[in-house]
N, C-alpha and C positions, 0 to 999 in steps of 0.2 A: 504494500500500500504506500509506503514511504517513497519508493522509487517512482511510482506513478505520480505522486504529488510533486516530486522534484521535476519530473518530466513536464508536467503541466505548468509549473512555475517558470521554467526556462522558456517554454512556448509562449507564455504570457508576456515575458520580457522581450522576446523577439518580435511579437506582434506590436507591443508598445513602441519599440524602437522604430519599426517600419512606419507606424503612425506619426511619430515625431519627425522622422526623415521626410515623410510625405508633406507635412506642414511646412518644414523648412524649404523643401523643394518648391512648393507652391509659391512662397514669398520670394525665393531666389529667381524663379522663372518670371514672376511678375516684375521684379526689379530689373533683371537683365534683358528680358525679351520685350515685354510690353512697354516698359518705360525707358529702356536702354536701346543700344544699337546692335544688340546681338540677335541671332536667330535661333529658333528651336531646332535641335538636331534630331529629335524623335519624329519620324514621319507620321506616326499614328496620332501624335498630339499636336502637330503643327497647325492643323485647322482649328483646334479648340482654343489655343493660347490667345489671350486677348479678348475672349468672349465670356459672357456669363456662364456658359456651359463648362468652361475650364474650372471655375471655382466650384461649381456643383459637383463635377467629377472628382476633383482632388479633395474637397472638404466634406463631401457628403457620401458619394458612392464608394470611394476607397475605404473610409472608416466603416461603412456598412459591411463591406466585404470582409474586413478584419474582424468585426463583431460576429459575422457568420462563421468564419473559421474558428473563433473561440467557442461558439455555441455547438459546433460539431467536433470539438477537440478530441473526444474519445475515439473517434474513427479516423481523424486526420493525423493526429500526432504520430501514431505508429508508422503510417505510410509515407507522410510527406514532411516530416520534421527536418530532414536533411535539405530538401529543396527550399523550405522556408528559411532555414539557417543560411543557405547560399544567397537567397534573395536579400536577406538582412545584411549580409556581408558586402554584397555588391552595392547595395544602396549606401552603406556606410562609406565605402571607397568613393562612390560618386559624390557624396557630400564633402569628403575631404578634398577631392579634386576641384569641386566648385569653389570651395573656400580658398584653396591655395592659388588657383589660377585667376579667379575673378575678384576676390576680396582681400587678398594679402598684400 
């Protein structure tokens, strides 16, 4: 039982980090792309940036998806914890890159 609780606790913190990175990414994108002179590199998001749909996607739909993953954690954690850890790590590296290249 204790192992399962620890597994869910680490899953909770990974989802929390992804949520924080998502919010930071939203404001960095707004600052650099919408109000700055840079362009969006992600071709899937390029059409949404600068529209109200971008805020809805980043600040409503992504957190809802993270809450959904938390609600089905008993079936998700055993299967996909490694992929979620990878996504969290890649997002962390992207945030470091954004900070170093654009704000340092």
